[in-house]
PyMOL Python script that loads the backbone (N, CA, C, O; Angstrom):
from pymol import cmd

cmd.read_pdbstr("""\
ATOM      1  N   MET A   1     -15.396   6.896 -23.066  1.00  0.00           N
ATOM      2  CA  MET A   1     -14.875   7.653 -23.326  1.00  0.00           C
ATOM      3  C   MET A   1     -13.503   8.104 -23.779  1.00  0.00           C
ATOM      4  O   MET A   1     -13.007   7.054 -24.187  1.00  0.00           O
ATOM      5  N   GLU A   2     -12.803   8.850 -23.906  1.00  0.00           N
ATOM      6  CA  GLU A   2     -11.748   8.889 -24.490  1.00  0.00           C
ATOM      7  C   GLU A   2     -11.033  10.251 -23.483  1.00  0.00           C
ATOM      8  O   GLU A   2     -11.099  11.471 -23.634  1.00  0.00           O
ATOM      9  N   PHE A   3     -10.696   9.829 -22.963  1.00  0.00           N
ATOM     10  CA  PHE A   3     -10.355  11.735 -22.455  1.00  0.00           C
ATOM     11  C   PHE A   3     -10.652  11.612 -21.219  1.00  0.00           C
ATOM     12  O   PHE A   3      -9.942  11.744 -20.222  1.00  0.00           O
ATOM     13  N   ALA A   4     -11.676  11.366 -21.322  1.00  0.00           N
ATOM     14  CA  ALA A   4     -12.837  11.896 -19.512  1.00  0.00           C
ATOM     15  C   ALA A   4     -11.847  10.742 -18.404  1.00  0.00           C
ATOM     16  O   ALA A   4     -12.044   9.614 -17.952  1.00  0.00           O
ATOM     17  N   GLU A   5     -10.951  11.564 -18.327  1.00  0.00           N
ATOM     18  CA  GLU A   5     -10.698  10.357 -16.644  1.00  0.00           C
ATOM     19  C   GLU A   5     -10.714  11.404 -15.321  1.00  0.00           C
ATOM     20  O   GLU A   5     -10.534  11.113 -14.138  1.00  0.00           O
ATOM     21  N   GLU A   6     -10.996  12.739 -15.931  1.00  0.00           N
ATOM     22  CA  GLU A   6     -11.940  13.197 -14.092  1.00  0.00           C
ATOM     23  C   GLU A   6     -13.838  13.182 -14.743  1.00  0.00           C
ATOM     24  O   GLU A   6     -14.362  12.971 -15.836  1.00  0.00           O
ATOM     25  N   SER A   7     -14.236  13.458 -13.646  1.00  0.00           N
ATOM     26  CA  SER A   7     -15.905  13.471 -13.634  1.00  0.00           C
ATOM     27  C   SER A   7     -16.256  13.728 -12.256  1.00  0.00           C
ATOM     28  O   SER A   7     -15.452  13.695 -11.325  1.00  0.00           O
ATOM     29  N   MET A   8     -17.234  13.933 -12.182  1.00  0.00           N
ATOM     30  CA  MET A   8     -18.253  14.162 -11.123  1.00  0.00           C
ATOM     31  C   MET A   8     -19.296  13.849 -10.474  1.00  0.00           C
ATOM     32  O   MET A   8     -20.213  14.638 -10.702  1.00  0.00           O
ATOM     33  N   ILE A   9     -19.733  12.465  -9.259  1.00  0.00           N
ATOM     34  CA  ILE A   9     -20.951  12.183  -9.591  1.00  0.00           C
ATOM     35  C   ILE A   9     -22.021  12.380  -9.411  1.00  0.00           C
ATOM     36  O   ILE A   9     -22.564  11.275  -9.404  1.00  0.00           O
ATOM     37  N   LEU A  10     -23.072  13.490  -9.172  1.00  0.00           N
ATOM     38  CA  LEU A  10     -24.010  14.348  -8.539  1.00  0.00           C
ATOM     39  C   LEU A  10     -24.797  13.025  -7.740  1.00  0.00           C
ATOM     40  O   LEU A  10     -24.740  11.887  -8.206  1.00  0.00           O
ATOM     41  N   SER A  11     -25.518  13.349  -6.499  1.00  0.00           N
ATOM     42  CA  SER A  11     -26.382  12.767  -5.840  1.00  0.00           C
ATOM     43  C   SER A  11     -26.753  14.015  -5.172  1.00  0.00           C
ATOM     44  O   SER A  11     -25.907  14.791  -4.725  1.00  0.00           O
ATOM     45  N   LEU A  12     -28.686  14.316  -5.066  1.00  0.00           N
ATOM     46  CA  LEU A  12     -29.453  15.398  -5.170  1.00  0.00           C
ATOM     47  C   LEU A  12     -30.372  14.043  -3.955  1.00  0.00           C
ATOM     48  O   LEU A  12     -30.579  12.833  -4.052  1.00  0.00           O
ATOM     49  N   GLY A  13     -30.700  15.129  -2.880  1.00  0.00           N
ATOM     50  CA  GLY A  13     -31.541  14.058  -1.890  1.00  0.00           C
ATOM     51  C   GLY A  13     -32.985  15.183  -2.720  1.00  0.00           C
ATOM     52  O   GLY A  13     -32.973  16.411  -2.804  1.00  0.00           O
ATOM     53  N   ILE A  14     -34.092  14.216  -3.220  1.00  0.00           N
ATOM     54  CA  ILE A  14     -35.115  14.767  -3.050  1.00  0.00           C
ATOM     55  C   ILE A  14     -36.205  14.723  -2.025  1.00  0.00           C
ATOM     56  O   ILE A  14     -36.165  13.749  -1.274  1.00  0.00           O
ATOM     57  N   LEU A  15     -37.538  15.914  -1.779  1.00  0.00           N
ATOM     58  CA  LEU A  15     -38.529  15.506  -0.950  1.00  0.00           C
ATOM     59  C   LEU A  15     -39.434  16.571  -2.077  1.00  0.00           C
ATOM     60  O   LEU A  15     -39.161  17.497  -2.842  1.00  0.00           O
ATOM     61  N   ASN A  16     -40.987  15.596  -1.530  1.00  0.00           N
ATOM     62  CA  ASN A  16     -42.171  16.486  -2.595  1.00  0.00           C
ATOM     63  C   ASN A  16     -41.427  17.233  -3.751  1.00  0.00           C
ATOM     64  O   ASN A  16     -41.854  18.368  -3.964  1.00  0.00           O
ATOM     65  N   ASN A  17     -40.599  16.892  -4.380  1.00  0.00           N
ATOM     66  CA  ASN A  17     -40.645  17.386  -5.386  1.00  0.00           C
ATOM     67  C   ASN A  17     -39.392  19.148  -5.160  1.00  0.00           C
ATOM     68  O   ASN A  17     -39.501  20.292  -5.601  1.00  0.00           O
ATOM     69  N   GLU A  18     -38.722  18.706  -4.591  1.00  0.00           N
ATOM     70  CA  GLU A  18     -38.068  19.505  -3.719  1.00  0.00           C
ATOM     71  C   GLU A  18     -36.740  19.411  -3.860  1.00  0.00           C
ATOM     72  O   GLU A  18     -36.360  18.401  -3.268  1.00  0.00           O
ATOM     73  N   ILE A  19     -35.963  19.917  -4.302  1.00  0.00           N
ATOM     74  CA  ILE A  19     -34.297  19.206  -4.052  1.00  0.00           C
ATOM     75  C   ILE A  19     -33.795  19.966  -2.758  1.00  0.00           C
ATOM     76  O   ILE A  19     -33.517  21.162  -2.665  1.00  0.00           O
ATOM     77  N   LYS A  20     -33.758  19.208  -2.003  1.00  0.00           N
ATOM     78  CA  LYS A  20     -33.279  18.934  -0.485  1.00  0.00           C
ATOM     79  C   LYS A  20     -31.823  18.998  -0.534  1.00  0.00           C
ATOM     80  O   LYS A  20     -31.514  19.818   0.331  1.00  0.00           O
ATOM     81  N   TYR A  21     -30.939  18.628  -1.007  1.00  0.00           N
ATOM     82  CA  TYR A  21     -29.254  18.756  -1.063  1.00  0.00           C
ATOM     83  C   TYR A  21     -29.112  18.588  -2.586  1.00  0.00           C
ATOM     84  O   TYR A  21     -29.911  18.467  -3.514  1.00  0.00           O
ATOM     85  N   ILE A  22     -27.163  18.647  -2.414  1.00  0.00           N
ATOM     86  CA  ILE A  22     -26.631  18.267  -4.154  1.00  0.00           C
ATOM     87  C   ILE A  22     -26.061  18.361  -3.348  1.00  0.00           C
ATOM     88  O   ILE A  22     -25.963  19.339  -2.607  1.00  0.00           O
ATOM     89  N   ARG A  23     -25.059  16.445  -3.239  1.00  0.00           N
ATOM     90  CA  ARG A  23     -23.693  16.323  -3.178  1.00  0.00           C
ATOM     91  C   ARG A  23     -22.677  15.756  -3.985  1.00  0.00           C
ATOM     92  O   ARG A  23     -22.639  14.529  -4.074  1.00  0.00           O
ATOM     93  N   THR A  24     -21.541  16.709  -4.812  1.00  0.00           N
ATOM     94  CA  THR A  24     -21.073  16.854  -6.219  1.00  0.00           C
ATOM     95  C   THR A  24     -19.666  15.473  -5.385  1.00  0.00           C
ATOM     96  O   THR A  24     -19.212  15.788  -4.285  1.00  0.00           O
ATOM     97  N   ILE A  25     -19.194  14.189  -6.004  1.00  0.00           N
ATOM     98  CA  ILE A  25     -18.637  13.554  -5.641  1.00  0.00           C
ATOM     99  C   ILE A  25     -17.475  13.974  -6.802  1.00  0.00           C
ATOM    100  O   ILE A  25     -18.077  13.756  -7.854  1.00  0.00           O
ATOM    101  N   PRO A  26     -16.050  14.489  -7.176  1.00  0.00           N
ATOM    102  CA  PRO A  26     -15.333  13.563  -8.004  1.00  0.00           C
ATOM    103  C   PRO A  26     -14.601  12.362  -8.231  1.00  0.00           C
ATOM    104  O   PRO A  26     -14.542  11.397  -7.468  1.00  0.00           O
ATOM    105  N   VAL A  27     -14.235  12.450  -8.965  1.00  0.00           N
ATOM    106  CA  VAL A  27     -13.914  10.908  -9.002  1.00  0.00           C
ATOM    107  C   VAL A  27     -12.509  11.098 -10.140  1.00  0.00           C
ATOM    108  O   VAL A  27     -12.214  12.112 -10.772  1.00  0.00           O
ATOM    109  N   LYS A  28     -11.942  10.025 -10.135  1.00  0.00           N
ATOM    110  CA  LYS A  28     -11.010   9.312 -11.513  1.00  0.00           C
ATOM    111  C   LYS A  28     -11.722   8.306 -11.628  1.00  0.00           C
ATOM    112  O   LYS A  28     -12.228   7.458 -10.892  1.00  0.00           O
ATOM    113  N   ILE A  29     -11.661   8.593 -12.874  1.00  0.00           N
ATOM    114  CA  ILE A  29     -11.855   7.057 -14.063  1.00  0.00           C
ATOM    115  C   ILE A  29     -10.614   6.437 -14.485  1.00  0.00           C
ATOM    116  O   ILE A  29      -9.940   7.208 -15.168  1.00  0.00           O
ATOM    117  N   ASP A  30     -10.169   5.464 -14.329  1.00  0.00           N
ATOM    118  CA  ASP A  30      -8.974   4.465 -14.825  1.00  0.00           C
ATOM    119  C   ASP A  30      -9.031   3.598 -15.239  1.00  0.00           C
ATOM    120  O   ASP A  30      -8.674   2.602 -14.610  1.00  0.00           O
ATOM    121  N   ASN A  31      -9.753   3.468 -17.169  1.00  0.00           N
ATOM    122  CA  ASN A  31     -10.307   1.941 -17.363  1.00  0.00           C
ATOM    123  C   ASN A  31     -11.503   1.819 -16.887  1.00  0.00           C
ATOM    124  O   ASN A  31     -12.364   2.694 -16.796  1.00  0.00           O
ATOM    125  N   LYS A  32     -11.584   0.107 -16.409  1.00  0.00           N
ATOM    126  CA  LYS A  32     -12.941   0.457 -15.600  1.00  0.00           C
ATOM    127  C   LYS A  32     -12.600   0.605 -14.357  1.00  0.00           C
ATOM    128  O   LYS A  32     -12.910  -0.256 -13.534  1.00  0.00           O
ATOM    129  N   LYS A  33     -11.990   1.581 -14.053  1.00  0.00           N
ATOM    130  CA  LYS A  33     -11.464   1.718 -12.397  1.00  0.00           C
ATOM    131  C   LYS A  33     -12.190   2.680 -11.673  1.00  0.00           C
ATOM    132  O   LYS A  33     -11.668   3.646 -12.228  1.00  0.00           O
ATOM    133  N   ILE A  34     -13.115   3.279 -10.739  1.00  0.00           N
ATOM    134  CA  ILE A  34     -13.232   5.080 -10.436  1.00  0.00           C
ATOM    135  C   ILE A  34     -13.160   5.252  -9.171  1.00  0.00           C
ATOM    136  O   ILE A  34     -13.890   4.686  -8.358  1.00  0.00           O
ATOM    137  N   SER A  35     -12.096   6.206  -8.853  1.00  0.00           N
ATOM    138  CA  SER A  35     -11.927   6.616  -7.290  1.00  0.00           C
ATOM    139  C   SER A  35     -12.213   7.354  -7.255  1.00  0.00           C
ATOM    140  O   SER A  35     -12.416   8.102  -8.212  1.00  0.00           O
ATOM    141  N   VAL A  36     -12.417   7.596  -5.977  1.00  0.00           N
ATOM    142  CA  VAL A  36     -12.588   8.827  -5.088  1.00  0.00           C
ATOM    143  C   VAL A  36     -11.667  10.323  -4.793  1.00  0.00           C
ATOM    144  O   VAL A  36     -10.971  10.368  -3.779  1.00  0.00           O
ATOM    145  N   ASP A  37     -11.717  11.515  -5.733  1.00  0.00           N
ATOM    146  CA  ASP A  37     -10.496  12.403  -5.645  1.00  0.00           C
ATOM    147  C   ASP A  37     -10.774  13.399  -4.808  1.00  0.00           C
ATOM    148  O   ASP A  37     -11.405  14.456  -4.787  1.00  0.00           O
ATOM    149  N   LYS A  38      -9.624  12.251  -3.626  1.00  0.00           N
ATOM    150  CA  LYS A  38      -9.911  12.959  -2.185  1.00  0.00           C
ATOM    151  C   LYS A  38      -8.897  13.998  -2.241  1.00  0.00           C
ATOM    152  O   LYS A  38      -8.946  14.671  -1.210  1.00  0.00           O
ATOM    153  N   SER A  39      -7.715  14.511  -3.302  1.00  0.00           N
ATOM    154  CA  SER A  39      -6.987  15.674  -2.811  1.00  0.00           C
ATOM    155  C   SER A  39      -7.126  17.071  -2.873  1.00  0.00           C
ATOM    156  O   SER A  39      -6.282  17.827  -2.393  1.00  0.00           O
ATOM    157  N   GLY A  40      -9.173  17.835  -4.008  1.00  0.00           N
ATOM    158  CA  GLY A  40     -10.235  18.534  -4.108  1.00  0.00           C
ATOM    159  C   GLY A  40      -8.913  18.900  -5.648  1.00  0.00           C
ATOM    160  O   GLY A  40      -8.107  19.802  -5.415  1.00  0.00           O
ATOM    161  N   THR A  41      -8.846  18.446  -6.542  1.00  0.00           N
ATOM    162  CA  THR A  41      -7.754  19.528  -7.204  1.00  0.00           C
ATOM    163  C   THR A  41      -8.834  19.173  -8.317  1.00  0.00           C
ATOM    164  O   THR A  41      -8.894  20.005  -9.223  1.00  0.00           O
ATOM    165  N   ILE A  42     -10.026  17.677  -8.448  1.00  0.00           N
ATOM    166  CA  ILE A  42     -10.986  17.828  -9.180  1.00  0.00           C
ATOM    167  C   ILE A  42     -12.408  18.673  -9.274  1.00  0.00           C
ATOM    168  O   ILE A  42     -13.314  18.933 -10.066  1.00  0.00           O
ATOM    169  N   LEU A  43     -12.126  18.833  -8.387  1.00  0.00           N
ATOM    170  CA  LEU A  43     -13.095  20.168  -7.542  1.00  0.00           C
ATOM    171  C   LEU A  43     -13.176  21.481  -8.040  1.00  0.00           C
ATOM    172  O   LEU A  43     -14.062  22.252  -8.408  1.00  0.00           O
ATOM    173  N   GLU A  44     -11.579  21.474  -7.894  1.00  0.00           N
ATOM    174  CA  GLU A  44     -11.467  22.941  -8.069  1.00  0.00           C
ATOM    175  C   GLU A  44     -11.817  23.452  -9.842  1.00  0.00           C
ATOM    176  O   GLU A  44     -12.283  24.369 -10.519  1.00  0.00           O
ATOM    177  N   ARG A  45     -11.091  21.865  -9.935  1.00  0.00           N
ATOM    178  CA  ARG A  45     -11.411  22.039 -11.251  1.00  0.00           C
ATOM    179  C   ARG A  45     -12.756  22.262 -12.112  1.00  0.00           C
ATOM    180  O   ARG A  45     -12.998  22.546 -13.285  1.00  0.00           O
ATOM    181  N   PHE A  46     -13.188  22.108 -11.450  1.00  0.00           N
ATOM    182  CA  PHE A  46     -14.541  22.285 -12.203  1.00  0.00           C
ATOM    183  C   PHE A  46     -15.098  23.291 -11.409  1.00  0.00           C
ATOM    184  O   PHE A  46     -14.942  24.333 -12.046  1.00  0.00           O
ATOM    185  N   GLU A  47     -15.519  23.468 -10.629  1.00  0.00           N
ATOM    186  CA  GLU A  47     -15.352  25.268  -9.959  1.00  0.00           C
ATOM    187  C   GLU A  47     -15.569  25.839 -11.164  1.00  0.00           C
ATOM    188  O   GLU A  47     -16.358  25.573 -12.070  1.00  0.00           O
ATOM    189  N   ASN A  48     -14.575  26.834 -10.998  1.00  0.00           N
ATOM    190  CA  ASN A  48     -13.619  26.843 -11.846  1.00  0.00           C
ATOM    191  C   ASN A  48     -14.189  27.161 -13.537  1.00  0.00           C
ATOM    192  O   ASN A  48     -14.336  28.317 -13.935  1.00  0.00           O
ATOM    193  N   LEU A  49     -14.470  25.950 -14.413  1.00  0.00           N
ATOM    194  CA  LEU A  49     -15.072  25.633 -14.923  1.00  0.00           C
ATOM    195  C   LEU A  49     -16.503  26.257 -14.890  1.00  0.00           C
ATOM    196  O   LEU A  49     -17.028  27.035 -15.686  1.00  0.00           O
ATOM    197  N   ASN A  50     -16.951  25.734 -13.820  1.00  0.00           N
ATOM    198  CA  ASN A  50     -18.237  26.802 -13.276  1.00  0.00           C
ATOM    199  C   ASN A  50     -18.124  28.230 -13.441  1.00  0.00           C
ATOM    200  O   ASN A  50     -18.943  28.947 -14.016  1.00  0.00           O
ATOM    201  N   LYS A  51     -17.318  28.498 -13.032  1.00  0.00           N
ATOM    202  CA  LYS A  51     -16.778  29.886 -12.956  1.00  0.00           C
ATOM    203  C   LYS A  51     -17.167  30.835 -14.298  1.00  0.00           C
ATOM    204  O   LYS A  51     -17.979  31.722 -14.560  1.00  0.00           O
ATOM    205  N   ASP A  52     -16.238  30.203 -14.890  1.00  0.00           N
ATOM    206  CA  ASP A  52     -15.359  30.642 -16.067  1.00  0.00           C
ATOM    207  C   ASP A  52     -17.195  30.648 -16.990  1.00  0.00           C
ATOM    208  O   ASP A  52     -17.516  31.813 -17.229  1.00  0.00           O
ATOM    209  N   LEU A  53     -18.564  29.339 -17.592  1.00  0.00           N
ATOM    210  CA  LEU A  53     -18.972  29.521 -17.453  1.00  0.00           C
ATOM    211  C   LEU A  53     -20.248  30.607 -17.717  1.00  0.00           C
ATOM    212  O   LEU A  53     -20.970  30.870 -18.679  1.00  0.00           O
ATOM    213  N   ILE A  54     -20.116  31.106 -16.271  1.00  0.00           N
ATOM    214  CA  ILE A  54     -21.043  31.957 -15.643  1.00  0.00           C
ATOM    215  C   ILE A  54     -20.700  33.205 -16.202  1.00  0.00           C
ATOM    216  O   ILE A  54     -21.557  34.088 -16.234  1.00  0.00           O
ATOM    217  N   ARG A  55     -19.222  33.463 -16.783  1.00  0.00           N
ATOM    218  CA  ARG A  55     -18.737  34.706 -16.853  1.00  0.00           C
ATOM    219  C   ARG A  55     -19.137  35.205 -18.134  1.00  0.00           C
ATOM    220  O   ARG A  55     -19.603  36.307 -18.424  1.00  0.00           O
ATOM    221  N   GLY A  56     -18.851  34.102 -18.934  1.00  0.00           N
ATOM    222  CA  GLY A  56     -19.479  33.918 -20.222  1.00  0.00           C
ATOM    223  C   GLY A  56     -20.131  34.266 -20.666  1.00  0.00           C
ATOM    224  O   GLY A  56     -20.027  34.612 -21.842  1.00  0.00           O
ATOM    225  N   LYS A  57     -21.574  34.410 -19.710  1.00  0.00           N
ATOM    226  CA  LYS A  57     -22.736  34.552 -19.597  1.00  0.00           C
ATOM    227  C   LYS A  57     -23.051  36.048 -20.278  1.00  0.00           C
ATOM    228  O   LYS A  57     -23.470  36.622 -21.284  1.00  0.00           O
ATOM    229  N   LYS A  58     -22.596  36.196 -19.131  1.00  0.00           N
ATOM    230  CA  LYS A  58     -22.568  38.305 -18.542  1.00  0.00           C
ATOM    231  C   LYS A  58     -22.236  38.446 -19.719  1.00  0.00           C
ATOM    232  O   LYS A  58     -22.014  39.571 -20.168  1.00  0.00           O
TER     233      LYS A  58
END
""", "prot")
cmd.dss("prot")
cmd.show_as("cartoon", "prot")
cmd.util.cbc("prot")
cmd.orient("prot")
């Protein structure tokens, strides 16, 4: 997707039809290369987007 340089990989641990853990991995996408973002900026941006979405539902 054009301009989709930042994303998240979501890892779920499921046991007996219950989610036991959720792990988010922020990544940068550059052409065909994906790298983990260790700076925290992508995670912070996604958390803020989530907060904005929750506020919008109220």
